[in-house]
N, C-alpha and C positions, 0 to 999 in steps of 0.2 A: 351517477354512480362513478366513482373513483377508480382510475385502471390500477390492476394488480402491480405492486413495485417488484421488481426481480431480486431474487436472492443474490445474485452476484453478475454484475454488467462486465463480462469478461473485456470486450472492447474499450471499454473506459479503463478500467483499471490498468490494462497492458499500455494504453496512450500515457497513462500519468508515468509510467516510467521508459518514455520514449521507446515503446515498442519491444521493451526487454520482458519476454514472457517468461522466462527462467527466473529472473529477479522477482517478478511478480508472484509466482507459485511460491519462491522462497519466503517472500513478505506474507504470504496468505498462511503459510505453514509457522511462521513466527507468531501470527496473530493467534493461531488456533492454540499453539503451546501455552502463550501467554494468559489467553483468558479461557482455557479449559473449565476452569472451575468458578468462572465468573457468575454462574447462576446462583451456585452456593455463597459465594461471597456478598453478593447482592442481598440475597435472602437475610443472611446474617446481619449486614448493615442495617436493614430494615427493622428487622426484630430487635436491635439494640438500640434502634433508634438514632443510629449514627448518620443522620442526614448528609453531613458534608461529605463524609467517605462514600457514600452512595452517590452524592451528586459528582464528585470527582471522577468515579471509575466511569459512570454512564457518560459523562462528557468526553471521556478519553476517548471510550468504546466509540462513541457517536463519530468523533473526528476521525479517527484511523478507518472506521467502516465507509465513511463518506469519501476518504481518500481512495480506497481500495476498490469501490464501486459495490461495497455490499448495501445496496439502496434500501431494502425491507429492514435490515439491522440499524441503520442510519435513522430512518425515520421513526421506528420504535424507541430507539435511544432520545430523540427529540421529544417527542411525547413523553416518555419517562422522565425526561429532565424537567419538563413543564410541571408534571405531577409532584414530583420531588420539590420543586418551589413552592408548591401550594401545600405540601405535607399531606397530599391526596394519593398515597400510593397503596394498593392492595394487592392480595395476594393473585388476583386475576392479572395485574399488571407483571408480576414477577413470572407467572406461568405463561404469560405472552411472550416475555423477554427470553424465557428458558427455550421456548418452541422455536422461535425466530433463530436463536442462537446456534440450536442444534441442526436446523436447515442450512445455517450458514457454514457449520462444520462439515456436513453432509456434502454439499457442493465443493468444499474445500478438499476433501478427500476424493472425490471424483476427479477433480482438476490434478490433484497429486499422482494420482494412478495413471491418468492419461497423460501427463508430462513426461512419462517414460519413453514414451515415443518422440521422435525428434520432431523439434519446433521448427517453424520455418526462419532458420537462422541467418540466411543470406538476407532475406526481407528485414529481420532484426537488427542485424548488423548494419545495414544501410540506412536504417532509422535512426541508430545510434550514431551513425557517423555523422548524418545531417543534423541531428540535434547537437551535437558536440560543434561542428562548424558554425552553426548560428550563433551557438554561444559564446564561440571565439570571435567570430566577426563584430558581435557586439561589445567585446571586451568585458563579458560576465565573469565573475568570480565563481569558479567551479569547485565545491566543496570535495574533499578526497573521495568520500564514499560515493557521490554522484559520478564522479570521474571514473573510478573504479567501475561502476554498472555500465557507464557508456562505453568503455572501453572492453568491456568483458568479451564481446563477440566482434569487435571489429578487427579485421583481418591485416594485422601488421605484424612484422618480424619483432622480435622481443627487442632488440637494441633500439629501433624506432620508436616502440611503444616507451622504452624507458627514456627516450630522448624527447618525448612528446610530453609525458608527465612531469620531466625537470623544467621543460620550457614553460608549461601552464603553471607547475608550483612557483616558478620565477617571475610570473604574469607577463612573460614574454610571448604575448598571442600572435604576434606576426610570426615569429619562428614555429610557434605550434601550429598555426595555418599552413605553413610552408611544409612543415613534416607530414603533416595529415592530409596534404594535397598531392604531396609526392608519390 
């Protein structure tokens, strides 16, 4: 018998963002806002026999769900994708999608309400700082949005943060490491 998949793997999702719980909750909220009407959209695509659009939507949701730790939705989308490949999709599949999507939104709502309480910010800040240090030591390029997320809770004065961002943007990782380590 197959083990029941979790609707939301909180630990995995937060680890995908170097321990940034607030960003994780924010991304889940954006997911919910983006796909609030996904069940209606998918049903319409199927009704209109617009398989290409249905495949694209299901594929996108599958990828995002997988990255955010929404295991049950990811697995269902994987199955839906296979059914769409063979034109073997029925109202049963749409109903299952609606049910799992609703479960996912419910978990997101619970997490959003719970996120009003303070997160373990010291631990989060340290995880983010460590992730940034590793990236700099490896001379990895850090895109602006990822850098912003990493620096969100790192405890540095504003002038040092600005200097750090400038050094990283100039690809001067040695200076960036020096600033971050001081």
